[in-house]
C-alpha positions in Angstrom: 85.6 116.0 43.7 85.6 115.5 39.9 84.2 111.9 40.3 81.4 113.0 42.6 80.3 115.6 40.1 80.2 113.1 37.3 78.3 110.6 39.5 75.8 113.2 40.6 75.1 114.2 37.0 74.7 110.5 36.0 72.3 109.8 38.7 70.1 112.7 37.8 69.9 111.3 34.3 71.5 114.3 32.6 72.6 112.8 29.3 72.6 115.6 26.9 75.5 115.9 24.5 76.4 119.3 25.9 76.7 118.1 29.5 78.6 115.0 28.5 81.1 117.0 26.5 81.7 119.3 29.5 82.4 116.3 31.8 84.7 114.8 29.2 86.7 118.0 28.9 86.9 118.5 32.7 88.0 114.9 33.2 90.7 115.0 30.5 92.2 118.3 31.8 91.9 117.6 35.5 90.2 120.9 36.2 86.7 122.2 36.5 84.1 123.4 36.0 84.0 124.4 32.3 83.9 128.2 32.3 84.4 131.4 30.3 88.0 132.1 29.7 89.9 135.4 29.4 93.3 136.7 28.4 95.7 139.2 30.1 94.8 141.7 27.5 91.0 141.2 27.9 90.2 140.4 31.5 86.8 139.8 33.0 84.3 142.5 34.2 83.4 140.4 37.3 85.2 138.3 39.9 86.3 134.9 38.5 89.3 132.9 39.4 92.0 131.2 37.4 90.3 131.5 34.0 93.0 133.4 32.0 94.7 131.2 29.3 97.9 133.2 28.6 99.3 134.0 32.1 103.0 134.8 31.7 103.8 132.9 34.9 101.9 129.6 34.6 100.2 129.7 31.2 96.7 128.4 31.3 95.5 129.3 34.8 92.9 126.5 34.8 95.9 124.2 35.4 96.7 125.9 38.8 97.9 122.9 40.9 101.5 121.8 40.4 103.9 119.5 42.3 107.6 118.9 42.4 110.5 118.1 44.6 111.1 120.4 47.5 113.8 122.6 45.9 112.2 122.6 42.4 112.0 125.8 40.4 108.5 127.0 39.4 109.2 126.0 35.8 110.0 122.4 37.0 106.7 121.9 38.8 104.4 119.5 37.0 100.9 118.0 36.9 102.3 114.5 37.7 105.4 113.3 39.5 106.9 110.0 40.6 107.3 109.9 44.4 110.3 108.3 46.1 110.2 107.4 49.9 112.4 109.6 52.0 112.0 112.7 49.9 109.8 115.9 50.3 107.6 117.4 47.7 106.3 120.9 47.2 102.6 121.5 46.3 102.0 124.8 44.5 98.5 126.3 44.2 98.1 129.6 42.2 95.2 132.0 42.6 94.2 135.1 40.6 91.0 137.1 40.4 90.7 137.8 36.7 88.5 140.9 37.0 89.9 144.0 35.5 91.4 146.5 38.0 88.9 149.0 36.5 86.1 147.4 38.5 87.9 147.6 41.9 87.0 151.2 42.7 84.0 152.8 44.3 83.0 154.4 41.0 82.1 150.8 39.8 80.8 149.8 43.3 83.8 147.6 43.8 82.1 144.9 41.7 85.5 143.4 40.7 86.6 142.6 44.3 86.2 139.0 45.3 84.8 138.5 48.9 85.2 135.7 51.4 87.7 134.0 49.1 88.8 130.6 50.4 91.1 127.8 49.4 90.9 124.2 50.5 93.2 121.3 49.5 93.5 117.6 50.0 95.9 114.8 49.0 96.1 111.0 48.9 97.9 109.6 52.0 98.9 106.2 50.6 100.4 105.5 47.2 101.0 102.1 45.5 102.1 101.3 42.0 98.6 100.4 41.1 96.9 103.5 42.5 97.7 107.0 41.3 97.5 109.6 44.1 95.7 112.9 43.7 96.4 116.4 45.0 93.3 118.6 44.7 92.8 122.3 45.5 89.5 124.4 45.3 89.1 128.2 45.3 85.8 129.7 46.2 84.4 133.2 46.7 80.9 134.3 47.7 80.6 136.6 44.6 82.7 134.9 42.0 81.4 133.3 38.8 81.6 130.4 39.0 81.4 130.2 42.8 84.3 127.7 42.9 87.0 126.4 40.6 89.2 123.3 41.2 92.2 121.5 39.8 94.2 118.3 40.3 97.8 117.1 40.1 98.9 113.5 40.4 101.5 111.3 42.1 102.7 107.8 41.3 105.3 105.5 42.8 107.3 102.3 42.0 107.5 101.4 45.8 105.1 98.9 47.2 103.5 101.3 49.6 104.3 104.9 50.3 102.8 107.2 53.0 102.4 110.9 52.3 101.9 113.3 55.2 101.8 117.0 55.6 104.9 118.7 57.1 103.6 120.8 60.0 103.8 124.5 59.5 104.9 124.3 55.8 101.7 125.7 54.3 102.3 129.4 53.5 100.9 132.1 51.3 103.1 134.2 49.1 102.1 137.6 47.4 103.4 141.1 47.1 101.6 142.3 50.2 101.8 142.2 54.0 100.5 138.6 54.3 103.5 137.4 52.3 105.1 134.4 54.0 102.2 133.9 56.5 101.7 130.3 57.8 98.3 129.0 56.7 96.1 127.4 59.4 95.4 123.7 59.3 91.8 124.4 58.1 93.4 124.6 54.6 92.9 120.8 54.6 89.2 120.9 55.5 86.3 121.0 53.1 85.5 124.6 54.1 89.1 125.7 53.6 90.7 128.8 54.9 90.5 132.5 53.9 93.0 134.1 51.5 94.0 137.7 51.5 96.6 140.4 50.8 97.5 142.4 53.9 95.5 140.0 56.1 93.8 136.7 55.6 90.3 138.3 55.3 89.1 136.8 52.0 89.3 140.1 50.1 91.0 139.7 46.7 90.7 142.6 44.2 90.8 142.0 40.5 94.1 142.3 38.5 97.4 140.4 38.2 99.1 142.5 40.9 96.8 140.8 43.5 97.6 137.2 42.6 99.2 134.9 45.0 100.4 131.3 45.7 99.8 128.9 48.5 102.5 126.2 48.9 102.9 123.3 51.3 105.3 120.3 51.7 104.5 116.6 51.7 106.9 114.0 53.2 107.0 110.7 51.5 107.9 107.6 53.7 107.9 103.9 53.1 105.2 102.3 55.1 106.3 101.6 58.7 107.0 103.7 61.7 107.6 107.4 61.4 108.1 110.3 63.8 107.9 114.1 63.2 108.6 116.9 65.6 107.2 120.4 65.5 107.1 123.4 67.8 104.6 126.2 68.5 104.3 129.3 70.7 100.5 129.2 71.0 99.8 125.5 70.9 97.7 125.8 67.6 100.1 126.6 64.8 103.1 124.2 64.7 106.1 124.4 62.5 109.7 123.3 62.4 111.1 126.4 64.1 110.1 129.4 66.2 111.7 132.5 67.7 111.5 133.1 71.5 112.6 135.8 73.8 114.4 134.8 77.0 112.0 133.4 79.5 109.2 132.7 77.0 107.6 129.3 76.7 107.1 127.0 73.7 105.2 123.7 73.1 106.9 120.8 71.3 104.8 118.1 69.6 105.9 114.6 68.6 103.8 112.7 66.1 104.4 109.0 66.0 102.7 107.0 63.2 102.5 103.4 62.2 101.8 103.5 58.5 102.7 99.9 57.8 100.8 96.6 57.6 102.2 95.1 60.8 102.2 96.3 64.4 105.3 98.1 65.8 106.4 96.4 69.0 108.7 97.8 71.8 108.2 101.3 70.3 110.3 103.7 72.4 110.4 107.4 72.1 113.4 109.5 73.4 113.9 113.2 73.3 116.7 115.5 74.3 116.8 119.2 75.3 119.7 121.4 74.4 121.3 123.7 77.0 119.2 126.9 77.3 115.8 125.1 77.3 114.2 123.8 80.5 111.2 121.4 80.7 108.1 122.7 82.4 107.6 120.0 85.1 104.4 117.9 84.6 103.8 119.2 81.1 104.4 116.0 79.2 101.2 114.5 77.9 100.0 112.0 75.3 96.9 111.3 73.2 96.2 108.8 70.4 94.4 109.0 67.0 91.3 111.3 67.1 91.0 111.4 70.9 90.9 114.9 72.4 91.8 113.7 75.9 95.4 114.1 77.0 97.0 111.6 79.4 99.9 112.8 81.6 103.3 111.1 81.1 106.4 111.1 83.3 109.5 113.1 82.4 111.4 109.9 81.5 111.1 110.9 77.9 114.3 112.9 78.5 116.2 110.1 80.3 116.1 106.5 79.2 113.1 107.2 77.0 109.4 106.3 77.2 108.3 102.9 76.0 105.0 103.1 74.1 104.6 99.4 73.9 102.8 98.3 70.7 101.6 100.7 68.1 99.0 99.1 65.9 98.6 99.5 62.2 97.2 102.9 61.2 97.6 104.4 64.7 98.9 107.9 65.4 100.2 109.0 68.8 100.8 112.6 69.8 103.1 113.7 72.6 103.4 117.3 73.8 105.4 119.1 76.4 106.3 122.7 77.3 109.8 124.2 77.6 111.0 127.6 78.9 113.9 129.5 77.3 116.7 130.6 79.7 117.6 134.2 80.3 121.3 134.1 79.4 121.0 135.1 75.8 122.3 138.1 73.9 120.9 140.3 71.1 122.6 138.2 68.3 120.3 135.2 68.9 121.2 131.6 69.6 119.8 128.7 67.6 118.9 125.7 69.7 118.2 122.4 67.9 116.9 119.3 69.6 116.4 115.8 68.3 113.9 113.0 69.0 114.3 109.3 68.1 111.8 106.5 67.7 113.0 102.9 67.8 110.8 99.8 67.3 110.7 96.2 66.2 108.5 94.8 63.5 108.3 91.7 61.3 110.6 93.4 58.8 113.2 94.8 61.1 114.5 94.9 64.7 115.7 98.0 66.4 114.6 100.3 63.5 115.3 103.9 64.3 113.7 107.1 62.9 114.8 110.6 63.9 113.4 114.1 63.7 114.5 117.6 64.9 113.3 121.2 65.4 114.9 124.5 66.1 114.2 127.3 68.6 116.0 130.6 68.2 116.3 132.6 71.4 117.1 136.3 71.1 116.8 139.3 73.4 114.1 141.7 72.3 114.9 144.8 74.5 118.2 145.5 72.8 119.2 149.1 72.5 120.8 150.4 69.3 124.4 151.2 69.8 125.1 154.9 70.3 127.4 156.3 67.6 129.3 159.3 69.1 129.3 162.5 67.1 132.6 163.6 65.6 134.5 166.0 67.9 137.8 167.7 67.6 139.1 165.0 70.0 137.8 162.1 67.9 138.3 163.6 64.5 140.9 166.4 64.4 140.6 166.6 60.6 137.2 168.4 60.8 137.5 171.9 59.2 136.4 173.7 62.4 139.0 171.8 64.3 142.0 172.3 62.0 142.3 176.0 62.6 142.2 175.5 66.4 144.9 172.8 66.2 147.1 174.9 63.9 147.2 177.7 66.6 148.6 175.2 69.1 150.7 173.3 66.6 151.6 175.5 63.6 153.9 172.9 62.2 151.0 170.4 61.7 150.5 169.3 58.1 148.2 171.7 56.3 148.5 174.6 58.6 150.8 176.6 56.3 148.1 176.8 53.7 145.5 178.2 56.0 144.8 181.9 55.7 145.7 184.0 58.8 143.1 186.3 60.3 143.6 189.9 61.3 144.9 193.1 59.5 146.2 191.1 56.5 142.7 190.3 55.5 141.7 193.9 55.7 144.6 195.1 53.5 143.8 192.4 51.0 140.2 193.5 50.8 141.2 197.1 50.1 143.6 195.9 47.3 140.8 193.9 45.7 138.3 196.8 45.9 140.9 199.2 44.4 141.6 196.7 41.6 137.9 196.5 40.7 137.5 200.3 40.6 140.6 200.6 38.5 139.4 198.0 36.0 136.1 199.9 35.7 137.8 203.2 35.0 140.1 201.4 32.5 137.0 200.0 30.6 135.5 203.5 30.5 138.6 205.1 29.1 139.0 202.3 26.5 135.4 202.9 25.2 136.1 206.7 24.9 139.3 206.1 23.0 137.5 203.7 20.7 134.8 206.3 19.9 137.4 208.9 19.1 139.2 206.6 16.7 136.0 205.7 15.0 135.2 209.4 14.6 138.6 210.2 13.1 138.1 207.4 10.6 134.6 208.4 9.6 135.0 212.2 9.8 132.2 212.4 12.4 132.5 213.6 15.9 131.5 210.4 17.9 132.9 211.8 21.2 130.6 212.7 24.1 128.4 215.7 24.1 129.7 218.8 25.8 127.7 217.9 28.8 129.2 214.4 28.9 132.6 216.0 28.4 131.9 218.2 31.3 130.9 215.3 33.4 134.0 213.5 32.2 136.2 216.4 33.0 134.6 216.6 36.4 135.2 213.0 36.8 138.7 213.2 35.6 139.5 216.1 37.9 138.3 214.0 40.9 139.8 210.7 39.7 143.2 209.9 40.9 145.7 208.8 38.1 145.3 205.1 37.4 148.6 203.4 37.4 147.1 200.5 35.4 146.3 202.6 32.3 
């Protein structure tokens, strides 16, 4: 994409210093176009992608395509990597609408929200020591400024020739929303690309760091020659290395056989196996080659002695599909069923060369009822408080029964004693205050005792009050 931009500008005769400097910068940094940049502290007031220069996750967002070995940490992903046959590589593409969250709301007419946001990606399929491979990703939106941004990462090799191919079903989107982990359609690898999104892949990406995301996919590196890959799908359109089925459901397997070498593969034979629990749908085995859309029926011998494809010419690709049905004898725990396919062939370099591939189907019942947990009863849990009294009546010697209060007249008597004690304490307090006043009066020479009316009341009270044994 970068080269085509440069060529187009050259043919148009654009030779101003300003334009040439822009092209030089874009070429050196492997991203484009040249655009206004922002910071996390000072974001944009309009939709624009990957233009912040101090992102705490990836640094300069203009460098948003990275690559590394399959299990690499984000910090280990690089702009350029050396590829070794037999290994897998993770491609990482970051996207972030740099508009401030302020402009997402209706008060600002949602001018910060990017619409019809898409991503497309491509990669070199053949690497040699003399030719550096390229991974390119482009992000577009119908209302962003600029309308599209792109970036590149590079791959080299010391091997004479290496084939890179996409691992089916490995392209996924990751964010903090419901779309997290969704498998991206194969249109990701077309010029138009595929829609991005948060809760759904609808192209709507609001402005702010919390709405950023990442798309990743895996590339398999193989030395040129014969190769085979197996994938599986429930709908026949989105294939991956594994699916989940309910008992009785169908799935479609696909085998992809490729000749990526310089010589023809002769006596190429494909053989597949099915694990117990999966049954072939009779008559469903079919084959097509290269870009043909016409499927030819095959026999079911692929599961016996194998199916001889004959000679597979240089650069040819053969696809084989068939349907299977999951059995019904599966539980709620789920059972993982793995099957393996092999390709053997002869070539000028080797005889009886073998390549293998496998996929996994997990079959699990979906109508499982949650186990019913019985409520505690006196039979299942005698230690319950409401049960202990009942049990003590039938078994007074049981531990803890001696401490339990008995019911009946004893409780009534105890209540009377408590009430009498409270009344006596009140009277005691009253008499104590009266005595204190009398003493204070004697000391000061003043009569601090109650008025005659109070005395009368006191006398009346005293005459009606029983002697208090506590005083």
